[in-house]
C-alpha positions as CSV (number, residue, x, y, z in Angstrom):
1,X,159.0,106.6,47.7
2,X,157.5,105.9,44.3
3,X,154.3,104.5,45.9
4,X,153.8,107.6,48.1
5,X,154.5,109.9,45.2
6,X,152.1,108.0,42.9
7,X,149.4,108.0,45.6
8,X,149.8,111.8,46.0
9,X,149.6,112.3,42.2
10,X,146.4,110.2,42.0
11,X,144.7,112.2,44.8
12,X,145.8,115.5,43.4
13,X,144.6,114.5,39.9
14,X,141.3,113.3,41.4
15,X,140.8,116.6,43.3
16,X,141.5,118.6,40.1
17,X,139.1,116.4,38.1
18,X,136.4,116.3,40.8
19,X,134.1,118.7,39.0
20,X,133.9,116.2,36.1
21,X,132.7,113.4,38.4
22,X,129.0,112.5,38.0
23,X,127.3,111.6,41.2
24,X,125.5,108.7,39.6
25,X,128.8,107.1,38.7
26,X,130.8,104.7,40.9
27,X,133.4,106.9,42.7
28,X,135.7,103.9,43.3
29,X,135.8,103.0,39.6
30,X,136.4,106.6,38.7
31,X,139.3,106.9,41.2
32,X,140.8,103.6,40.0
33,X,140.7,104.9,36.5
34,X,142.7,107.9,37.5
35,X,145.1,105.6,39.4
36,X,145.5,103.3,36.4
37,X,146.2,106.3,34.1
38,X,148.7,107.8,36.5
39,X,150.5,104.4,36.9
40,X,150.6,104.0,33.1
41,X,152.3,107.4,32.7
42,X,154.7,106.5,35.5
43,X,155.7,103.2,33.8
44,X,156.2,105.0,30.4
45,X,158.3,107.7,32.1
46,X,160.3,105.1,34.0
47,X,161.0,103.0,30.9
48,X,162.1,106.1,29.0
49,X,164.4,107.1,31.8
50,X,165.9,103.6,32.0
51,X,166.5,103.5,28.3
52,X,168.2,106.9,28.5
53,X,170.4,105.7,31.4
54,X,171.4,102.5,29.6
55,X,172.4,104.6,26.5
56,X,174.4,107.0,28.7
57,X,176.1,104.1,30.5
58,X,177.1,102.5,27.1
59,X,178.4,105.8,25.9
60,X,180.5,106.4,29.1
61,X,181.8,102.8,28.9
62,X,182.8,103.4,25.2
63,X,184.6,106.7,26.0
64,X,186.3,105.5,29.1
65,X,187.2,102.2,27.5
66,X,188.9,104.1,24.6
67,X,190.7,106.4,27.0
68,X,191.9,103.4,29.1
69,X,193.3,101.6,26.0
């Protein structure tokens, strides 16, 4: 699902930024740059979400562990 979502984000971003594309530039390189930036944002977002989930799991384990004792 992530791949489909990322592809859709890339093409939507490219469509929105199309007026900034210069005809003399390489369209493939321009599109790959958008894809690279989109993927970078996705990785940062995913890493942040994973760190938050790990913190939440540790807190739940601490609270539940205390209650079980």
